[in-house]
N, C-alpha and C positions, 0 to 999 in steps of 0.2 A: 696561416695554418702551421702548426708545429710539425716536428719531424715524426712524432708518433702518429699524428693524423695522416701525414704523407705515407707512412708505412702502412696504415690501414687502407688508404686508397690504393697503394701499390699491391697489397695482398688481394684486395677485392678484384682489381683489374686483372691481375695474373690469373686468378681463379676463373674469371669470366672468359678470358681469352682461351684458357684451357678448355672450357666448355665449348667455345666456338670451334675448336679443332675437331670435335667429334660430331658436330651437327651437319646436316645436309639440307640444302635449300629445297629440293624437290625429290620425287620418288626415283627419278632416273639420273639427275645431275647432282653429284655430291660436291661438297666444299672440301677441297684438299687442304692439307696442312699449310701449304704455302699461301693459299688464298685466305685461310683463317688467320695466319700470321699477318698478312697484308691488312685485313679488316681490323684486327686488334691494334696494329701499329697506327693506322689512320685515326681510329677512335681515341687511342692513347694520346697522339699528338694534338688532336682536336679538343679533347676534354680535360686531360690530366696534366698537360704540360704547364698550363697556367693555374690549375687547381693546387699543384704542389708548391708553387712559388708564393711566399707570404706577401700580404698586402703592403707591408712596410719596407719592401726591398725594391729599389729602383734598378731595373735590369739594364737600363742604358748607362748607368754609372758604376755598375758592379764590375770590378776587376778581379779575374780569377787569381791573380798573383798578389793581390793586396791583402789587408789584414782581416778584421772581423766583419767588414762590410760584405765580403763575398763568401763568408763561411756558410751561411744558409743556402746561397746559390750553389755552392760546391756540394753541399749535402743533398740538395734537391737533384742535382745532376747525377749524384751517386745512386739515388733511388730510381731515377729515370733509366740509368744504365743497367741497374739490377733487373728492372722490368723487361728491358730488351733481352737480357740473358735468359730470363724465364720464357720469353717468347721463342727464343732460339731452341731451348730445350723442348718446348711443345712442338715446334716445327719438325724436329727430328724424332719425336717420340712416336711409337706405334701402339695404338690403342687396339687391343684384341678383344675387348669386352663387348663391342657393338655386335649384336647378333644379326641384325638385318639393316642394311643401309636404306632400303625402301620403307622401313617402318618409321623412320624419322619424318616429321611433318613440319609444316611452316609454323605451327603454334609454338614449337620449341625454339625456333629461331627468333620469333617475336619476344619470347620470354628473355632470351639472351640479350636482345637489343634493349629491352627495358632495364635489365641489370647493368648494362654498359653505360646507359645514359643517366641512371639514378642509382649509383652503387651504394648509397647510404640508407636506403630503405630497409625496414625490417623484413625478415623472412616471411612473415605473415602476409605482407603486401604482395610479394612474388607468388605465394601460393594462391592468393585471391585472383591475381591476374591469370595464372595458369588455369584456375577453375573456370574463369570466364571464357578463356580460349577454347578449352575442351568442351564446355557445355554449350556454347553458341558460336560455332565456326562461321566466320565471315562477318559477324556483327557483335560487338561487345555490348552486353545487356546486363542491367542490375536487377533483373526480375528475381523475386524470391523463389520462383518455380523452376529455376535452372537445375539441371541434374546431369550427372556423369555416371560412367560405368565403373566397375571394379578395376578393369584394365587401365582406364584413364587415371584413376587414383594412384595406382602404382607408378604410372609414367610421370605424374606430377612430382612424386617424391624421389624417383630414381632417374630423372632425365639427365643428370650430370654425374652419375656414379662413375668413378674412375676405375673400378675393379668389381669382380664378382663378389668379393668379400664385403665390400661396401654395400652393394645391393642386398646381400643376404642379411646384413646387420639391420638395415632399414626395414626390410620385409619382416624380419623377426619382431622388431619393435611394433610394427603396425599390427601384426597378428596378436601379440600379447595385449596391446591396448584394446583391440577389438574384442578379445576374449574377456577382458575385465569390464567391458561396458554392460549395462543391463540388457540392451538390445543390440544385436550384431549389426554393424554397418556394412561389412563386406558381403553379407548374404542378400542385401537389397539389390533389386534390379535397377533402381533409380536412386542414386545417392545425391541428396540435396546438400546445399552449402551448410545448413545447420548440422547435418550429420557429419559433414567433413570437419566442421569446427569442433564437434564433440570428440571426434577421434583425434584431432590435432591437439586439443587442449588437455587430453588425458595425461596424467603425470608420467606414465611410462614412455609415451612418445614425445612429450614436451621436454623431457630431460635432454633429448638429442639437440633441441634448439636453444638450450640454455647457454649463456656465455662461458666459453672456456678461458678467454682472456678479456681484458677490457675492450678489445676491438674485433674479436672473432668469436664464433660459436663452435660447438662440437660438430654441428652439421657441416660447416664450411671446412674445418680441418679434416673431417672424415671424407669429404668429397675430393680433395686434392692433396696429393703428397707434396707438391711444390709449396703449398701454403705452410705445411708443417716444417719443411726445410727452411723456408724464409723466416718463419717465426722463431725457429731455433737460432738462426744466425742473428736476428735482431735481439733476442734475449741474451745471447752470448755477448753481443756488443754492449748492451746496457750493463750487464754484470761486470765486464772488464772496465767500463768507464766508471762504475761505482767504486771498484777496487782502486783505480788510479786516483779518484778524488779523495778516497779515504787515506791513501798514502801521502798525497800532497797536503791534506789537512794535518796529519801527524807530523810531517816534515816541517810545516810552517810553525806548528806549536813548539817543536823542538828548537827551531831557530829563535823564536821569541823568548824561550826560556834562557838561552845563552845571552840574549840582549839584556834581560832583567837581572843578571847575576849581580851587577854592581852599578851604583849610580856614577862612580868615578872609575872607569875601567883602567886597568894597568896597560903597560905597553904590550905585554904578551897577549892579553885578551883583545886589545885593539887590533893587533896583527892577525889574531885568529878570526875576528869578525870581518876584517877586510878580506882575508883569504876566502872566508865563507861567502861573502857577498860576490867576490869575483867568480867563485865557482858557480853560484846561482845564476849570475849573468851569462856565463858560458853555457850552462845547461839551457837557459832560455833561448840564447842565440842559436844553439844547435837544434833545438826543437823547431824554432821558426824557420831555420834554413831547411830542415828536413821537410816540413810542410810545404814550403815554397817549391822545393825540388819536385816533390810528389805532384803538386798541382801543375807545375810546368811539364812534367812527364805525361800527365794525363792529357793536358792540352795538346802536346806534341803528338801523342798517339792518336787522339781524335782527329787532329789536323792531317796526319799521315793517311788515315782511312779516307777522309774526304778527298785528299789529293789523289789517292790511288783510284777511287771511284771516278773522279774527273778525268784522269788519264785513260782509264778503261773506256769511258764513254767517248772521248775524243778519238781514241784509236779505232773504236768501232765505226764512228762516223767517217773517218778517213778511209777505212777499208771499204765501206759501202760506196763512197764517192769514187775511189779508184776503180772499183768494179764497174760502176756505171760508165766511167770514162773509157775504160777498155772496151766495153761492149759497144759503145757508140763509135769508137775509132775503128773497130773491126767491121762494123756494118758499113761505114763510109768507104772503106778501102775495097770491099767486095760488093759487087752488084747483088741486089736482092729484089724479090717481087714487090716489097713495100715501096721502093723508090719508083718502080714502074707504075704502080697504082697511083702514087702521088702525082706523077707527071700527067697520067691519063685524066685524073680528076681536075687538074688545072686547065687542061685543054678543053674539057667539057664545059667548064665554067665560062671560058672565053667565048666559045661558040654560042652559049645561051645568052650572054650579054649582047653579042652582035645581033642575034635574032630579035631580041627585045628592042634594040635601037632602031632596026628597020621597021618594026611594027608600031612606032610611036604615034602615028596619026590615029590608028584605031584605039590606042591607049588614051589619047586626048579626048576622043569622042566618048569613050567609056567613062572618063572622069566627069565630063560635062553632064552626061545623062545621070550619073550617080549624084552629082550636086543637086540637079533638078529634083530627083526623087527625094533627096534628103530635105530639100526646102518644103516640098508638099507634105512630107511626113511630119516635119516640125509644125506646120500649120495645123494638120489634123490632131497632132498630140496636144497642141496648145488649146484648140477648141475643146477637146475631150477633157483636158485638165480643168478648164474653166467650168464646164458642166459638172465635173466630178467635185470641184471645190464648192460649187453652190449646193450640191446635194449634201456634201459633208458638213457645210456650215449650217444648213437647215436641220440636219440630224443632230448636230452638236448643240444648236439652240434648243431643240426639243429636249435633248438629254439634260441640258443645263437647267431647263425649267423643272423637269422631273426631279433632278438632283436637288435643286433649291427647295422644291416642295417637300420632298422627303426629309431634307435637312431641317426645315422648319418644324415639321411634325416631330422628328426625333428630338429636336431642341426643346419643343414644348413638353414632350414626354419626359425628357431628362430633367427639365426644370421641375415638373410635377413630382418626379421621383426624388429629386434632391430636396424639395420642400418637405415631402413626406418623411424622407430620411432625417432631415433636420428636426422636424417635429417629434419624430420617434426618439431621436437622440436627446432632445430637450426633455421629453417626458421621462426617459430612462434616467437622465442626469438628475431631474427633480426628485424622482422616486428614491434614487440612491442617496441624494443629498438629505432628504427627509429621514430616510432610514439611518444614515450616518449620524444625523443630529439626534434622533431618538436614542440610538445606541449610546452615543456619547453622554446624553442627558441621564440615561439609566445608569451608565457606568459612574458618572459623577455623583448621582444620588446614592449609589451603592458605596462609593468611597466615603461620602459624607456620613452615611448611616453607620458604616464600619468605624469611622473615626469617633462618632458620638458614642457608639456602643463601647469602644475601647476606653474612651474617657470616663464614661459612667462606671464601667467595670473597675477601672483603676481607682475612681473615687470611692466606690463601695469597699474595695479591698483596703484602701488606706483608712477608711472610717472603721471597718471591722478591726483592723490592727490597733487603731487608737483606742477603741472601746475596750479591747482585751487589755491593753496596757493600762488604761485608767482604772479598770476594775481591780487589776492586781495592785495598782498603786493605792487605790482607796483602802483596800483591805490591809495592805502593808502599813499605811499611815495610821489606820485605826488600831492595829496591833501594836504599832510603835507607841501610840498615845497611851494604851493600856499598860505596856511595859514600863514606860516612863513614870506613870503615876504610881505604879507599884514600887519602883525603885525609890521614888521620892518618899513614900511612906516608910520604907525600910531604912532609908539612909538617915544618918543623924542630921542634926541641924546644920544647914548650909545656907550661906548668904545668897547664893545664886537661885536656889529653889524655895526661898522663904515665901515669896508671894504665891507661887503655884501651890505650895504645900498648905499655906493658910487658907487659900480659896477652896482647895480640895477638902480640907478638914471641916470647913464651914458647911460645904454641901453634904459631906458625910454625916455631920452632926444633925443637920436638918432631916436628912433621909432616915437616920437612925430613929429620930423622934417620931417620924411618920410611921415607920414599921412598928415601933413599940406601941404607938397609939392604935394601930390596926389590930395588932395581936391582943391588946388589952380589951379592945371593943368586942372582939370575937370570943374572948374568954379563954383563949388558948395560952397555956403556960409555955414559955420558951426562955432558954438561957440568954443572958445578955451578950455573950460572945457570939452565939449563933445569930442573934439579931444584928449585931455589928457586921458580921460577915455578909449577911443578906443585904444590908444597907450598902456595904462597900461594893458588892457585886452589882447592885442596881446602879450605883453612881458610875462605876467603870463602864457599864453598858451605855449609859447616857453619854458619857464622854466620848466613847467610841462612835456612837451614832452622830454626835455633833461634829466629830472629826470627818466622818464620812460625808456629811452634808456640806462642810466647807470644801472638801475635795470635789464634790459634785458641782458646786458653784464655780470653782476654778475650771472644771472640765467644760461646763456650758460656755463660759467666757472664751475659752480656747477654741471650742467648736465654732462659735460665732466669728472669731478672728480668721479661722481656717476657711470657712465658707466665704467670708468677705474677700480673702486673698484669692481663692479660686475664681470668684466672680470677676475680680479685677484682672486676673490673668486672662480669662476668657475674653473680657472686653478689650484688653490690650491686643490679644492675638487677632480678634476680629477687626479692630481698628487698623492694625498693621496690614492685614490682608486687603482691606478696602483701599488703603493708601497705595499698596503695591499694584493692585488692579488699576486704580486711577492713574498711577505713574506709568504703567505699561500702555494704557490707552493714550495718555498724553504723548509718550515717546513715539508710538505708532503714528499718531496724527501729525506730530512734528516732522517725522521722517517723510510722510506723504506730502506734507506741505513743502518741505525743502526740495523733494524731488520735483514737484510741480513747479516750484519757483525756478529751479535750475533749468528745467525743460523750457519754460516760457522765456527765461533770460537767454538761453541758447538760441531759441527761435528768433527772438528780437534781434540778437547780435547777428544772426545769419541774414536777416532781412536788411539790416544796416550795411552789412558787408556786400550784399547783392546790389544795393543802391550805390555804394562807394567804389566798387571794383568792377572790372570788365575783363572777361577772358578773351585774350587775343593771341595771335600767332606771331612770334618774333622771327623774322626772316633771317636776321644776321646770325642767330644761334641755332635756328631750326627747332626751337622748343616752344611749347605753349606756356605763356606767362600771364600774370594777372596785372592789369593796368589800373592804378589808382587815379580815378577821374578828378580828384581834388588836387593832389600834389603832382600828378603826371609821372609818378614813379612806377617802376616795374619791379615785381617781386615774385616769389614762388607762391604756391597755394597757401592761403592763410590757414593757420592751424585751427581757428575757431569754426571753420566750416565742417570739420570732421569728415564723415563719409559723404556729406552732401557736396555737390559741385555746381559751379555756375554754368549756365548754358552758353554755348559758343555760337556766334552769328554765322549764318550760312553765306560766307563771302569767299571770293577768290583772291589769292595773293600771287603776285608776279615775283618769282625768285630767280636769282642769277645762278648759272651753272658754271662749272670749272672750265668748260670749253668756250665761255664767252656768250653763249646763248641764254635765253630766258625761258622759263616754263611756268605754267599756271598750276596752282595747288590750292585745294579746298581742304583745310584741316578738319572740318566737321564731317564731311562725307568721305574723307581720305581718298579723294580722287585727284589725279594728276594728268595734265595734258600739255603737249608741246605746242599746240595751236590754241587760239582763243576759243574757249567753249561757247556754246550757244547761250548758256545761262549768264555768261559774263558779257555785259554790254557797256559800251563807252558812249559819250556824248557825240552827236554827229558833227557838231561844229568845232570839236577840239582836235588838236594835232596829235601826233604820235607821242609827244612828250607828256600828254595827259596820263600815260600809263603809270606815272609816278605820283598821281594825285587821286584822292578818294572822290568819287563822283556822287553827290547827294541827290541828283535829279532822278535817279532810277531806284531809289529806295522805296520799297512798297509799304503802304500803310501810313505814309506821311504826305503832307501837302507842302508844296514849294511854290515860289514865285514863277511866273511864266518866263521871265527873263533868265536865261542860263547864266549861272554864276561861275561856270567852269573857266571860261576864257578870262574873266576878270580876276579870278583868284589863282590862275595857274602858276604864276611866278612865286607867289607867297606860299602856296601849298607845296610846290616843289622844294623850296628852300626849307620849310618846316620838316617835311618828310625826309629830306636828305640829311639834315642835322640829327634827326632822331634815329632813323633806322638804316639809311643808305639810299643811294640814288635809284635803285630798282625795287625798293621795298614799298609796295603799295597794295591796296586791296580795293576791289570794285564789287558792286553788287551783281 
């Protein structure tokens, strides 16, 4: 926790202890300032003393006179001391704003205890706790029907007001917020928590609870003048520290500027730098010495206070002891009625003892009669207990039968209900699975339909674009053909256009003859130039139509190529989709097969390990180990078992103790006994030394020969077990 957080804790605790100074436990017994100071100090030492110490500081190694290691501890001690000073101010302060001591109730004290134990909660949590206390005295309830009165609402907000001005400010804010609400809260006879929240969350009243600093609110500073004073001191301290840091940074920059003046300093500059370095060292030494002296003075003052308190306590004890000694001495020198009464009591006791000794015969008779009565009473009680036990056993048996009958009926009913529940769950799961599959199929169909529609729309759009382009291209080519033929006719003889011009002239001459023949047949007279123009116009139209037909043929071929390319693209996309789906199914099947193979291989390996290893208890080390039955080696748990473990045999081991004795231990049941348990049996014909040998004759579930092999193999078994685990390391069934 940083120093700022410590300051926040100190501010909150000083504020809460100030609240404790004006609270009273009951209507007739008030808490004085001294008792409030005592409660606050105890809570402070109990909760805050370790809350203010950072987690990374070791208090056992922190030296108050050392360097940076104890800086945080010294700062924490300073906050602790400042809190004690605040408590002393509260102890001597006279609060005249309390109107009636009897008006204070236990609910306010409970609110204070909550604040002292959890000081970092928001103010809304304290208000909710106060609302619960005032609305349900004696039992905290979270019911939404809780209500309080108008007087209780004012007490919740003003329970820790330090002055009449503070109460007046809070009450004015409450009245303004209530006046601004659509429906008044203070005029209600029963104010519920939702009405309380509406009034509290109104901006006029909520401004009081807004943070004034990163760690306090206006409400906290308004309630306690000590908090304002404490915050002023902390702000002043932070401001002074910032100024010092700014001066040190400026001083350091100025020093480094002198160092960077020249790469090869002169003698004068070297002397200046040495002098400057010595002066810096002196300043550092003086600062460290001053801090050390201040810490030493602080420790000495604190120690002197502790010594003064110890001397005062020892002096008080000595005074009390001297007074008791003087009173006892005076009583022994002067006769008093107490001494006479003591002697009289002693004499009466002696006479009573003598009278009892004389009447010992009657006492012996009385004792014998009492023993006889006790014997008969014991017999009667024993008979009655047997009868009572039989009745209780009979009743218990009857109750057990009824219990088992009811249990079986309940079990059958529960099984039927569980089956019905499972059937219902299966039906619901099947219905929702079918619904999900149908929904997914519909969504997939919609996606495919939208995709096909988008593809068709894009195809139509591209086709329309191509048609417009080709129409324009056809007309442009026909017009270009006409312009070219006209240019060829008007152009003089050119070797490049001789063939085209000759062909065009041939067609023109043929067309001219046809036109001339037509006009001659009809008997219409027309000039030769006009007939030539008509023939030229017709030939140009025919050439343009032929050019259009050639362009249309090219367009058809191109459309066929485009359609083929689109079909090839669609086929390729569908083939890739089919391959991707098949690859995904293949990968899923491969993963499932690999998982199944790994699981089966792990199971096979575990079975092999179960046959090859045995889980035993090693007495020498006191640990459970795994014995390899093939190599007779011992190791820890094999990693291939994973979470699975081998079962341990239910056997007893005889282990040595540090005292020289032996004890019996069963690692499976975790039982231990200093004597031989009843479950642990030895061979009857074996000696005590057989305790170091495993006895196979008593193993259950196996058949052995009738002749006992223990005596025959005792020496060899003792030698084997001694070499492997020790002279006392054995196990028996």
